[in-house]
PQR file of N, CA, C, O and H, with PARSE charges and radii, in Angstrom:
ATOM      1  N   MET A   1       0.842  -1.173   0.000 -0.4000 1.5000
ATOM      2  CA  MET A   1       0.000   0.000   0.000 -0.0000 2.0000
ATOM      3  C   MET A   1       0.886   1.235   0.000  0.5500 1.7000
ATOM      4  O   MET A   1       1.833   1.334   0.781 -0.5500 1.4000
ATOM      5  N   LYS A   2       0.578   2.152  -0.862 -0.4000 1.5000
ATOM      6  CA  LYS A   2       1.343   3.387  -0.944 -0.0000 2.0000
ATOM      7  C   LYS A   2       0.889   4.354   0.156  0.5500 1.7000
ATOM      8  O   LYS A   2      -0.246   4.299   0.630 -0.5500 1.4000
ATOM      9  H   LYS A   2      -0.190   2.072  -1.497  0.4000 1.0000
ATOM     10  N   ALA A   3       1.802   5.230   0.541 -0.4000 1.5000
ATOM     11  CA  ALA A   3       1.474   6.220   1.569 -0.0000 2.0000
ATOM     12  C   ALA A   3       0.298   7.088   1.136  0.5500 1.7000
ATOM     13  O   ALA A   3      -0.521   7.484   1.965 -0.5500 1.4000
ATOM     14  H   ALA A   3       2.724   5.275   0.157  0.4000 1.0000
ATOM     15  N   LYS A   4       0.213   7.381  -0.150 -0.4000 1.5000
ATOM     16  CA  LYS A   4      -0.876   8.211  -0.661 -0.0000 2.0000
ATOM     17  C   LYS A   4      -2.227   7.525  -0.411  0.5500 1.7000
ATOM     18  O   LYS A   4      -3.196   8.183  -0.032 -0.5500 1.4000
ATOM     19  H   LYS A   4       0.878   7.059  -0.824  0.4000 1.0000
ATOM     20  N   ASP A   5      -2.291   6.210  -0.624 -0.4000 1.5000
ATOM     21  CA  ASP A   5      -3.523   5.453  -0.393 -0.0000 2.0000
ATOM     22  C   ASP A   5      -3.891   5.450   1.092  0.5500 1.7000
ATOM     23  O   ASP A   5      -5.060   5.606   1.444 -0.5500 1.4000
ATOM     24  H   ASP A   5      -1.504   5.675  -0.933  0.4000 1.0000
ATOM     25  N   ALA A   6      -2.903   5.275   1.953 -0.4000 1.5000
ATOM     26  CA  ALA A   6      -3.146   5.265   3.392 -0.0000 2.0000
ATOM     27  C   ALA A   6      -3.635   6.635   3.854  0.5500 1.7000
ATOM     28  O   ALA A   6      -4.521   6.727   4.704 -0.5500 1.4000
ATOM     29  H   ALA A   6      -1.953   5.149   1.667  0.4000 1.0000
ATOM     30  N   ASP A   7      -3.059   7.697   3.295 -0.4000 1.5000
ATOM     31  CA  ASP A   7      -3.458   9.053   3.642 -0.0000 2.0000
ATOM     32  C   ASP A   7      -4.903   9.292   3.229  0.5500 1.7000
ATOM     33  O   ASP A   7      -5.651   9.935   3.965 -0.5500 1.4000
ATOM     34  H   ASP A   7      -2.340   7.623   2.605  0.4000 1.0000
ATOM     35  N   TRP A   8      -5.309   8.795   2.080 -0.4000 1.5000
ATOM     36  CA  TRP A   8      -6.688   8.973   1.623 -0.0000 2.0000
ATOM     37  C   TRP A   8      -7.658   8.287   2.578  0.5500 1.7000
ATOM     38  O   TRP A   8      -8.719   8.834   2.878 -0.5500 1.4000
ATOM     39  H   TRP A   8      -4.702   8.272   1.481  0.4000 1.0000
ATOM     40  N   GLY A   9      -7.313   7.121   3.048 -0.4000 1.5000
ATOM     41  CA  GLY A   9      -8.169   6.419   3.993 -0.0000 2.0000
ATOM     42  C   GLY A   9      -8.349   7.207   5.277  0.5500 1.7000
ATOM     43  O   GLY A   9      -9.444   7.253   5.838 -0.5500 1.4000
ATOM     44  H   GLY A   9      -6.451   6.677   2.804  0.4000 1.0000
ATOM     45  N   TYR A  10      -7.277   7.825   5.741 -0.4000 1.5000
ATOM     46  CA  TYR A  10      -7.346   8.635   6.949 -0.0000 2.0000
ATOM     47  C   TYR A  10      -8.250   9.841   6.726  0.5500 1.7000
ATOM     48  O   TYR A  10      -9.114  10.136   7.552 -0.5500 1.4000
ATOM     49  H   TYR A  10      -6.387   7.788   5.286  0.4000 1.0000
ATOM     50  N   LYS A  11      -8.052  10.531   5.621 -0.4000 1.5000
ATOM     51  CA  LYS A  11      -8.854  11.726   5.347 -0.0000 2.0000
ATOM     52  C   LYS A  11     -10.331  11.386   5.225  0.5500 1.7000
ATOM     53  O   LYS A  11     -11.184  12.123   5.719 -0.5500 1.4000
ATOM     54  H   LYS A  11      -7.350  10.291   4.950  0.4000 1.0000
ATOM     55  N   ASP A  12     -10.633  10.281   4.572 -0.4000 1.5000
ATOM     56  CA  ASP A  12     -12.015   9.845   4.405 -0.0000 2.0000
ATOM     57  C   ASP A  12     -12.630   9.504   5.762  0.5500 1.7000
ATOM     58  O   ASP A  12     -13.755   9.905   6.060 -0.5500 1.4000
ATOM     59  H   ASP A  12      -9.940   9.682   4.170  0.4000 1.0000
ATOM     60  N   ALA A  13     -11.889   8.766   6.575 -0.4000 1.5000
ATOM     61  CA  ALA A  13     -12.375   8.380   7.902 -0.0000 2.0000
ATOM     62  C   ALA A  13     -12.548   9.611   8.781  0.5500 1.7000
ATOM     63  O   ALA A  13     -13.515   9.703   9.537 -0.5500 1.4000
ATOM     64  H   ALA A  13     -10.975   8.440   6.333  0.4000 1.0000
ATOM     65  N   ARG A  14     -11.632  10.543   8.688 -0.4000 1.5000
ATOM     66  CA  ARG A  14     -11.718  11.771   9.488 -0.0000 2.0000
ATOM     67  C   ARG A  14     -12.952  12.576   9.094  0.5500 1.7000
ATOM     68  O   ARG A  14     -13.642  13.113   9.961 -0.5500 1.4000
ATOM     69  H   ARG A  14     -10.847  10.468   8.074  0.4000 1.0000
ATOM     70  N   GLN A  15     -13.234  12.666   7.812 -0.4000 1.5000
ATOM     71  CA  GLN A  15     -14.410  13.394   7.341 -0.0000 2.0000
ATOM     72  C   GLN A  15     -15.690  12.731   7.829  0.5500 1.7000
ATOM     73  O   GLN A  15     -16.622  13.416   8.249 -0.5500 1.4000
ATOM     74  H   GLN A  15     -12.674  12.230   7.107  0.4000 1.0000
ATOM     75  N   GLU A  16     -15.743  11.419   7.777 -0.4000 1.5000
ATOM     76  CA  GLU A  16     -16.911  10.690   8.266 -0.0000 2.0000
ATOM     77  C   GLU A  16     -17.098  10.905   9.770  0.5500 1.7000
ATOM     78  O   GLU A  16     -18.223  11.056  10.245 -0.5500 1.4000
ATOM     79  H   GLU A  16     -14.986  10.862   7.436  0.4000 1.0000
ATOM     80  N   PHE A  17     -15.993  10.918  10.510 -0.4000 1.5000
ATOM     81  CA  PHE A  17     -16.051  11.181  11.944 -0.0000 2.0000
ATOM     82  C   PHE A  17     -16.580  12.582  12.213  0.5500 1.7000
ATOM     83  O   PHE A  17     -17.452  12.761  13.063 -0.5500 1.4000
ATOM     84  H   PHE A  17     -15.079  10.795  10.124  0.4000 1.0000
ATOM     85  N   ASN A  18     -16.061  13.580  11.496 -0.4000 1.5000
ATOM     86  CA  ASN A  18     -16.512  14.964  11.665 -0.0000 2.0000
ATOM     87  C   ASN A  18     -18.001  15.095  11.357  0.5500 1.7000
ATOM     88  O   ASN A  18     -18.724  15.792  12.068 -0.5500 1.4000
ATOM     89  H   ASN A  18     -15.352  13.435  10.806  0.4000 1.0000
ATOM     90  N   ASP A  19     -18.457  14.430  10.305 -0.4000 1.5000
ATOM     91  CA  ASP A  19     -19.879  14.462   9.943 -0.0000 2.0000
ATOM     92  C   ASP A  19     -20.730  13.845  11.052  0.5500 1.7000
ATOM     93  O   ASP A  19     -21.787  14.372  11.399 -0.5500 1.4000
ATOM     94  H   ASP A  19     -17.869  13.864   9.727  0.4000 1.0000
ATOM     95  N   ALA A  20     -20.267  12.734  11.599 -0.4000 1.5000
ATOM     96  CA  ALA A  20     -21.003  12.068  12.670 -0.0000 2.0000
ATOM     97  C   ALA A  20     -21.072  12.952  13.916  0.5500 1.7000
ATOM     98  O   ALA A  20     -22.108  13.012  14.577 -0.5500 1.4000
ATOM     99  H   ALA A  20     -19.408  12.306  11.317  0.4000 1.0000
ATOM    100  N   MET A  21     -19.984  13.629  14.235 -0.4000 1.5000
ATOM    101  CA  MET A  21     -19.973  14.526  15.388 -0.0000 2.0000
ATOM    102  C   MET A  21     -20.948  15.687  15.193  0.5500 1.7000
ATOM    103  O   MET A  21     -21.667  16.059  16.120 -0.5500 1.4000
ATOM    104  H   MET A  21     -19.142  13.579  13.698  0.4000 1.0000
ATOM    105  N   ALA A  22     -20.972  16.251  14.002 -0.4000 1.5000
ATOM    106  CA  ALA A  22     -21.898  17.351  13.710 -0.0000 2.0000
ATOM    107  C   ALA A  22     -23.342  16.884  13.805  0.5500 1.7000
ATOM    108  O   ALA A  22     -24.189  17.603  14.335 -0.5500 1.4000
ATOM    109  H   ALA A  22     -20.387  15.948  13.248  0.4000 1.0000
ATOM    110  N   GLN A  23     -23.633  15.698  13.303 -0.4000 1.5000
ATOM    111  CA  GLN A  23     -24.991  15.158  13.390 -0.0000 2.0000
ATOM    112  C   GLN A  23     -25.401  14.930  14.846  0.5500 1.7000
ATOM    113  O   GLN A  23     -26.533  15.224  15.229 -0.5500 1.4000
ATOM    114  H   GLN A  23     -22.945  15.114  12.873  0.4000 1.0000
ATOM    115  N   GLU A  24     -24.495  14.415  15.639 -0.4000 1.5000
ATOM    116  CA  GLU A  24     -24.780  14.175  17.056 -0.0000 2.0000
ATOM    117  C   GLU A  24     -25.019  15.500  17.789  0.5500 1.7000
ATOM    118  O   GLU A  24     -25.953  15.612  18.583 -0.5500 1.4000
ATOM    119  H   GLU A  24     -23.575  14.176  15.328  0.4000 1.0000
ATOM    120  N   PHE A  25     -24.185  16.489  17.523 -0.4000 1.5000
ATOM    121  CA  PHE A  25     -24.355  17.811  18.136 -0.0000 2.0000
ATOM    122  C   PHE A  25     -25.714  18.395  17.757  0.5500 1.7000
ATOM    123  O   PHE A  25     -26.441  18.900  18.613 -0.5500 1.4000
ATOM    124  H   PHE A  25     -23.427  16.398  16.878  0.4000 1.0000
ATOM    125  N   ASN A  26     -26.050  18.323  16.470 -0.4000 1.5000
ATOM    126  CA  ASN A  26     -27.332  18.848  16.006 -0.0000 2.0000
ATOM    127  C   ASN A  26     -28.508  18.107  16.618  0.5500 1.7000
ATOM    128  O   ASN A  26     -29.542  18.714  16.895 -0.5500 1.4000
ATOM    129  H   ASN A  26     -25.459  17.913  15.775  0.4000 1.0000
ATOM    130  N   TYR A  27     -28.365  16.809  16.831 -0.4000 1.5000
ATOM    131  CA  TYR A  27     -29.420  16.009  17.451 -0.0000 2.0000
ATOM    132  C   TYR A  27     -29.650  16.450  18.898  0.5500 1.7000
ATOM    133  O   TYR A  27     -30.790  16.556  19.350 -0.5500 1.4000
ATOM    134  H   TYR A  27     -27.524  16.316  16.606  0.4000 1.0000
ATOM    135  N   ILE A  28     -28.569  16.700  19.607 -0.4000 1.5000
ATOM    136  CA  ILE A  28     -28.664  17.065  21.018 -0.0000 2.0000
ATOM    137  C   ILE A  28     -29.101  18.518  21.196  0.5500 1.7000
ATOM    138  O   ILE A  28     -29.994  18.801  21.995 -0.5500 1.4000
ATOM    139  H   ILE A  28     -27.642  16.613  19.240  0.4000 1.0000
ATOM    140  N   TYR A  29     -28.480  19.437  20.461 -0.4000 1.5000
ATOM    141  CA  TYR A  29     -28.705  20.866  20.684 -0.0000 2.0000
ATOM    142  C   TYR A  29     -29.563  21.533  19.618  0.5500 1.7000
ATOM    143  O   TYR A  29     -29.936  22.696  19.770 -0.5500 1.4000
ATOM    144  H   TYR A  29     -27.755  19.207  19.812  0.4000 1.0000
ATOM    145  N   GLY A  30     -29.877  20.830  18.558 -0.4000 1.5000
ATOM    146  CA  GLY A  30     -30.717  21.397  17.517 -0.0000 2.0000
ATOM    147  C   GLY A  30     -29.927  22.248  16.533  0.5500 1.7000
ATOM    148  O   GLY A  30     -28.721  22.444  16.679 -0.5500 1.4000
ATOM    149  H   GLY A  30     -29.574  19.886  18.434  0.4000 1.0000
ATOM    150  N   THR A  31     -30.633  22.742  15.537 -0.4000 1.5000
ATOM    151  CA  THR A  31     -30.002  23.539  14.488 -0.0000 2.0000
ATOM    152  C   THR A  31     -30.578  24.949  14.398  0.5500 1.7000
ATOM    153  O   THR A  31     -30.138  25.750  13.574 -0.5500 1.4000
ATOM    154  H   THR A  31     -31.613  22.582  15.418  0.4000 1.0000
ATOM    155  N   ASP A  32     -31.562  25.253  15.245 -0.4000 1.5000
ATOM    156  CA  ASP A  32     -32.187  26.573  15.240 -0.0000 2.0000
ATOM    157  C   ASP A  32     -31.357  27.525  16.094  0.5500 1.7000
ATOM    158  O   ASP A  32     -31.347  27.418  17.320 -0.5500 1.4000
ATOM    159  H   ASP A  32     -31.920  24.602  15.915  0.4000 1.0000
ATOM    160  N   LEU A  33     -30.670  28.444  15.453 -0.4000 1.5000
ATOM    161  CA  LEU A  33     -29.795  29.370  16.164 -0.0000 2.0000
ATOM    162  C   LEU A  33     -30.562  30.352  17.042  0.5500 1.7000
ATOM    163  O   LEU A  33     -29.960  31.040  17.867 -0.5500 1.4000
ATOM    164  H   LEU A  33     -30.678  28.531  14.457  0.4000 1.0000
ATOM    165  N   GLU A  34     -31.868  30.426  16.877 -0.4000 1.5000
ATOM    166  CA  GLU A  34     -32.691  31.352  17.655 -0.0000 2.0000
ATOM    167  C   GLU A  34     -33.425  30.657  18.808  0.5500 1.7000
ATOM    168  O   GLU A  34     -34.232  31.290  19.489 -0.5500 1.4000
ATOM    169  H   GLU A  34     -32.357  29.868  16.207  0.4000 1.0000
ATOM    170  N   ASP A  35     -33.162  29.385  19.031 -0.4000 1.5000
ATOM    171  CA  ASP A  35     -33.843  28.630  20.092 -0.0000 2.0000
ATOM    172  C   ASP A  35     -33.104  28.813  21.419  0.5500 1.7000
ATOM    173  O   ASP A  35     -32.046  28.223  21.636 -0.5500 1.4000
ATOM    174  H   ASP A  35     -32.507  28.871  18.478  0.4000 1.0000
ATOM    175  N   ILE A  36     -33.665  29.626  22.288 -0.4000 1.5000
ATOM    176  CA  ILE A  36     -33.016  29.930  23.566 -0.0000 2.0000
ATOM    177  C   ILE A  36     -32.815  28.678  24.413  0.5500 1.7000
ATOM    178  O   ILE A  36     -31.811  28.567  25.117 -0.5500 1.4000
ATOM    179  H   ILE A  36     -34.525  30.106  22.111  0.4000 1.0000
ATOM    180  N   ASN A  37     -33.751  27.736  24.355 -0.4000 1.5000
ATOM    181  CA  ASN A  37     -33.601  26.513  25.157 -0.0000 2.0000
ATOM    182  C   ASN A  37     -32.405  25.680  24.710  0.5500 1.7000
ATOM    183  O   ASN A  37     -31.723  25.077  25.538 -0.5500 1.4000
ATOM    184  H   ASN A  37     -34.566  27.826  23.783  0.4000 1.0000
ATOM    185  N   SER A  38     -32.150  25.643  23.412 -0.4000 1.5000
ATOM    186  CA  SER A  38     -30.967  24.922  22.914 -0.0000 2.0000
ATOM    187  C   SER A  38     -29.691  25.574  23.427  0.5500 1.7000
ATOM    188  O   SER A  38     -28.754  24.885  23.830 -0.5500 1.4000
ATOM    189  H   SER A  38     -32.704  26.133  22.739  0.4000 1.0000
ATOM    190  N   TRP A  39     -29.659  26.902  23.410 -0.4000 1.5000
ATOM    191  CA  TRP A  39     -28.476  27.622  23.889 -0.0000 2.0000
ATOM    192  C   TRP A  39     -28.290  27.429  25.392  0.5500 1.7000
ATOM    193  O   TRP A  39     -27.165  27.277  25.867 -0.5500 1.4000
ATOM    194  H   TRP A  39     -30.421  27.461  23.083  0.4000 1.0000
ATOM    195  N   LYS A  40     -29.388  27.435  26.133 -0.4000 1.5000
ATOM    196  CA  LYS A  40     -29.279  27.206  27.579 -0.0000 2.0000
ATOM    197  C   LYS A  40     -28.781  25.793  27.867  0.5500 1.7000
ATOM    198  O   LYS A  40     -27.989  25.594  28.789 -0.5500 1.4000
ATOM    199  H   LYS A  40     -30.302  27.558  25.746  0.4000 1.0000
ATOM    200  N   ASN A  41     -29.234  24.811  27.092 -0.4000 1.5000
ATOM    201  CA  ASN A  41     -28.736  23.436  27.263 -0.0000 2.0000
ATOM    202  C   ASN A  41     -27.245  23.357  26.975  0.5500 1.7000
ATOM    203  O   ASN A  41     -26.513  22.651  27.669 -0.5500 1.4000
ATOM    204  H   ASN A  41     -29.877  24.972  26.344  0.4000 1.0000
ATOM    205  N   LEU A  42     -26.793  24.075  25.956 -0.4000 1.5000
ATOM    206  CA  LEU A  42     -25.364  24.093  25.643 -0.0000 2.0000
ATOM    207  C   LEU A  42     -24.583  24.750  26.774  0.5500 1.7000
ATOM    208  O   LEU A  42     -23.533  24.246  27.174 -0.5500 1.4000
ATOM    209  H   LEU A  42     -27.388  24.647  25.392  0.4000 1.0000
ATOM    210  N   CYS A  43     -25.084  25.874  27.298 -0.4000 1.5000
ATOM    211  CA  CYS A  43     -24.419  26.534  28.425 -0.0000 2.0000
ATOM    212  C   CYS A  43     -24.346  25.593  29.625  0.5500 1.7000
ATOM    213  O   CYS A  43     -23.331  25.542  30.319 -0.5500 1.4000
ATOM    214  H   CYS A  43     -25.937  26.284  26.973  0.4000 1.0000
ATOM    215  N   LYS A  44     -25.422  24.850  29.864 -0.4000 1.5000
ATOM    216  CA  LYS A  44     -25.435  23.889  30.970 -0.0000 2.0000
ATOM    217  C   LYS A  44     -24.377  22.812  30.757  0.5500 1.7000
ATOM    218  O   LYS A  44     -23.661  22.450  31.691 -0.5500 1.4000
ATOM    219  H   LYS A  44     -26.247  24.891  29.300  0.4000 1.0000
ATOM    220  N   ALA A  45     -24.278  22.302  29.535 -0.4000 1.5000
ATOM    221  CA  ALA A  45     -23.278  21.272  29.224 -0.0000 2.0000
ATOM    222  C   ALA A  45     -21.859  21.810  29.386  0.5500 1.7000
ATOM    223  O   ALA A  45     -20.946  21.067  29.746 -0.5500 1.4000
ATOM    224  H   ALA A  45     -24.859  22.596  28.777  0.4000 1.0000
ATOM    225  N   LEU A  46     -21.677  23.102  29.119 -0.4000 1.5000
ATOM    226  CA  LEU A  46     -20.362  23.727  29.262 -0.0000 2.0000
ATOM    227  C   LEU A  46     -20.083  24.159  30.702  0.5500 1.7000
ATOM    228  O   LEU A  46     -19.025  24.707  31.008 -0.5500 1.4000
ATOM    229  H   LEU A  46     -22.419  23.706  28.826  0.4000 1.0000
ATOM    230  N   ARG A  47     -21.062  23.898  31.584 -0.4000 1.5000
ATOM    231  CA  ARG A  47     -20.954  24.222  33.010 -0.0000 2.0000
ATOM    232  C   ARG A  47     -20.784  25.717  33.254  0.5500 1.7000
ATOM    233  O   ARG A  47     -19.981  26.141  34.086 -0.5500 1.4000
ATOM    234  H   ARG A  47     -21.922  23.452  31.335  0.4000 1.0000
ATOM    235  N   ILE A  48     -21.543  26.492  32.522 -0.4000 1.5000
ATOM    236  CA  ILE A  48     -21.556  27.935  32.699 -0.0000 2.0000
ATOM    237  C   ILE A  48     -22.583  28.256  33.776  0.5500 1.7000
ATOM    238  O   ILE A  48     -23.772  27.973  33.632 -0.5500 1.4000
ATOM    239  H   ILE A  48     -22.195  26.147  31.847  0.4000 1.0000
ATOM    240  N   ILE A  49     -22.086  28.859  34.869 -0.4000 1.5000
ATOM    241  CA  ILE A  49     -22.955  29.189  35.988 -0.0000 2.0000
ATOM    242  C   ILE A  49     -22.752  30.664  36.323  0.5500 1.7000
ATOM    243  O   ILE A  49     -21.611  31.099  36.481 -0.5500 1.4000
ATOM    244  H   ILE A  49     -21.119  29.088  34.986  0.4000 1.0000
ATOM    245  N   PRO A  50     -23.795  31.422  36.432 -0.5600 1.5000
ATOM    246  CA  PRO A  50     -25.184  31.094  36.151  0.2800 2.0000
ATOM    247  C   PRO A  50     -25.427  31.044  34.643  0.5500 1.7000
ATOM    248  O   PRO A  50     -24.710  31.675  33.866 -0.5500 1.4000
ATOM    249  N   ILE A  51     -26.430  30.298  34.249 -0.4000 1.5000
ATOM    250  CA  ILE A  51     -26.795  30.217  32.838 -0.0000 2.0000
ATOM    251  C   ILE A  51     -27.427  31.546  32.434  0.5500 1.7000
ATOM    252  O   ILE A  51     -28.388  31.994  33.061 -0.5500 1.4000
ATOM    253  H   ILE A  51     -27.012  29.785  34.880  0.4000 1.0000
ATOM    254  N   PRO A  52     -26.895  32.175  31.394 -0.5600 1.5000
ATOM    255  CA  PRO A  52     -27.474  33.445  30.947  0.2800 2.0000
ATOM    256  C   PRO A  52     -28.942  33.270  30.560  0.5500 1.7000
ATOM    257  O   PRO A  52     -29.349  32.207  30.090 -0.5500 1.4000
ATOM    258  N   GLN A  53     -29.721  34.318  30.761 -0.4000 1.5000
ATOM    259  CA  GLN A  53     -31.148  34.254  30.474 -0.0000 2.0000
ATOM    260  C   GLN A  53     -31.499  34.679  29.061  0.5500 1.7000
ATOM    261  O   GLN A  53     -32.501  34.219  28.514 -0.5500 1.4000
ATOM    262  H   GLN A  53     -29.390  35.181  31.143  0.4000 1.0000
ATOM    263  N   GLY A  54     -30.700  35.543  28.460 -0.4000 1.5000
ATOM    264  CA  GLY A  54     -31.008  36.030  27.124 -0.0000 2.0000
ATOM    265  C   GLY A  54     -30.304  35.238  26.039  0.5500 1.7000
ATOM    266  O   GLY A  54     -29.260  34.629  26.268 -0.5500 1.4000
ATOM    267  H   GLY A  54     -29.886  35.917  28.904  0.4000 1.0000
ATOM    268  N   LEU A  55     -30.895  35.258  24.855 -0.4000 1.5000
ATOM    269  CA  LEU A  55     -30.333  34.532  23.717 -0.0000 2.0000
ATOM    270  C   LEU A  55     -28.935  35.035  23.374  0.5500 1.7000
ATOM    271  O   LEU A  55     -28.004  34.243  23.224 -0.5500 1.4000
ATOM    272  H   LEU A  55     -31.744  35.753  24.669  0.4000 1.0000
ATOM    273  N   GLU A  56     -28.790  36.345  23.252 -0.4000 1.5000
ATOM    274  CA  GLU A  56     -27.492  36.911  22.862 -0.0000 2.0000
ATOM    275  C   GLU A  56     -26.425  36.619  23.917  0.5500 1.7000
ATOM    276  O   GLU A  56     -25.274  36.343  23.577 -0.5500 1.4000
ATOM    277  H   GLU A  56     -29.546  36.989  23.374  0.4000 1.0000
ATOM    278  N   GLU A  57     -26.800  36.678  25.180 -0.4000 1.5000
ATOM    279  CA  GLU A  57     -25.837  36.388  26.246 -0.0000 2.0000
ATOM    280  C   GLU A  57     -25.401  34.926  26.205  0.5500 1.7000
ATOM    281  O   GLU A  57     -24.222  34.624  26.387 -0.5500 1.4000
ATOM    282  H   GLU A  57     -27.735  36.902  25.455  0.4000 1.0000
ATOM    283  N   CYS A  58     -26.345  34.023  25.967 -0.4000 1.5000
ATOM    284  CA  CYS A  58     -25.995  32.600  25.840 -0.0000 2.0000
ATOM    285  C   CYS A  58     -25.050  32.380  24.669  0.5500 1.7000
ATOM    286  O   CYS A  58     -24.060  31.658  24.793 -0.5500 1.4000
ATOM    287  H   CYS A  58     -27.303  34.269  25.819  0.4000 1.0000
ATOM    288  N   GLN A  59     -25.349  32.996  23.541 -0.4000 1.5000
ATOM    289  CA  GLN A  59     -24.499  32.838  22.363 -0.0000 2.0000
ATOM    290  C   GLN A  59     -23.108  33.399  22.620  0.5500 1.7000
ATOM    291  O   GLN A  59     -22.110  32.776  22.257 -0.5500 1.4000
ATOM    292  H   GLN A  59     -26.153  33.582  23.441  0.4000 1.0000
ATOM    293  N   ASP A  60     -23.035  34.574  23.245 -0.4000 1.5000
ATOM    294  CA  ASP A  60     -21.740  35.204  23.502 -0.0000 2.0000
ATOM    295  C   ASP A  60     -20.870  34.351  24.431  0.5500 1.7000
ATOM    296  O   ASP A  60     -19.699  34.112  24.138 -0.5500 1.4000
ATOM    297  H   ASP A  60     -23.846  35.080  23.540  0.4000 1.0000
ATOM    298  N   VAL A  61     -21.434  33.898  25.537 -0.4000 1.5000
ATOM    299  CA  VAL A  61     -20.646  33.145  26.503 -0.0000 2.0000
ATOM    300  C   VAL A  61     -20.285  31.766  25.963  0.5500 1.7000
ATOM    301  O   VAL A  61     -19.189  31.274  26.231 -0.5500 1.4000
ATOM    302  H   VAL A  61     -22.385  34.093  25.775  0.4000 1.0000
ATOM    303  N   SER A  62     -21.173  31.137  25.216 -0.4000 1.5000
ATOM    304  CA  SER A  62     -20.862  29.832  24.625 -0.0000 2.0000
ATOM    305  C   SER A  62     -19.748  29.949  23.609  0.5500 1.7000
ATOM    306  O   SER A  62     -18.841  29.118  23.574 -0.5500 1.4000
ATOM    307  H   SER A  62     -22.063  31.537  24.998  0.4000 1.0000
ATOM    308  N   THR A  63     -19.813  30.983  22.779 -0.4000 1.5000
ATOM    309  CA  THR A  63     -18.770  31.213  21.777 -0.0000 2.0000
ATOM    310  C   THR A  63     -17.425  31.471  22.450  0.5500 1.7000
ATOM    311  O   THR A  63     -16.396  30.957  22.011 -0.5500 1.4000
ATOM    312  H   THR A  63     -20.549  31.659  22.807  0.4000 1.0000
ATOM    313  N   LEU A  64     -17.437  32.263  23.513 -0.4000 1.5000
ATOM    314  CA  LEU A  64     -16.208  32.567  24.231 -0.0000 2.0000
ATOM    315  C   LEU A  64     -15.598  31.311  24.835  0.5500 1.7000
ATOM    316  O   LEU A  64     -14.399  31.076  24.689 -0.5500 1.4000
ATOM    317  H   LEU A  64     -18.273  32.680  23.870  0.4000 1.0000
ATOM    318  N   VAL A  65     -16.397  30.510  25.502 -0.4000 1.5000
ATOM    319  CA  VAL A  65     -15.887  29.281  26.149 -0.0000 2.0000
ATOM    320  C   VAL A  65     -15.349  28.323  25.099  0.5500 1.7000
ATOM    321  O   VAL A  65     -14.279  27.746  25.288 -0.5500 1.4000
ATOM    322  H   VAL A  65     -17.371  30.700  25.621  0.4000 1.0000
ATOM    323  N   CYS A  66     -16.064  28.141  24.001 -0.4000 1.5000
ATOM    324  CA  CYS A  66     -15.617  27.208  22.953 -0.0000 2.0000
ATOM    325  C   CYS A  66     -14.337  27.683  22.279  0.5500 1.7000
ATOM    326  O   CYS A  66     -13.523  26.859  21.861 -0.5500 1.4000
ATOM    327  H   CYS A  66     -16.934  28.610  23.847  0.4000 1.0000
ATOM    328  N   SER A  67     -14.142  28.986  22.165 -0.4000 1.5000
ATOM    329  CA  SER A  67     -12.928  29.490  21.520 -0.0000 2.0000
ATOM    330  C   SER A  67     -11.709  29.331  22.428  0.5500 1.7000
ATOM    331  O   SER A  67     -10.577  29.353  21.946 -0.5500 1.4000
ATOM    332  H   SER A  67     -14.803  29.655  22.504  0.4000 1.0000
ATOM    333  N   LEU A  68     -11.924  29.173  23.723 -0.4000 1.5000
ATOM    334  CA  LEU A  68     -10.817  28.990  24.661 -0.0000 2.0000
ATOM    335  C   LEU A  68     -10.285  27.569  24.656  0.5500 1.7000
ATOM    336  O   LEU A  68      -9.152  27.331  25.074 -0.5500 1.4000
ATOM    337  H   LEU A  68     -12.844  29.156  24.114  0.4000 1.0000
ATOM    338  N   ASN A  69     -11.088  26.621  24.189 -0.4000 1.5000
ATOM    339  CA  ASN A  69     -10.679  25.212  24.200 -0.0000 2.0000
ATOM    340  C   ASN A  69      -9.934  24.841  22.975  0.5500 1.7000
ATOM    341  O   ASN A  69      -9.519  23.691  22.829 -0.5500 1.4000
ATOM    342  H   ASN A  69     -12.008  26.814  23.850  0.4000 1.0000
TER
END
């Protein structure tokens, strides 16, 4: 097996993994960016205390925490 063939297998598997992760995230938290309950659930999963009450605050703090990781 050539290195090029092995590399293609890795890239394909990595893409499938990324797709599966995105589907799982969407299943758990939804795809509606305006759904405050989805954002609050994400803040809860990220252990943000207190959980912000407004949509924009949830989005801001979630984005900040995720960018730090």
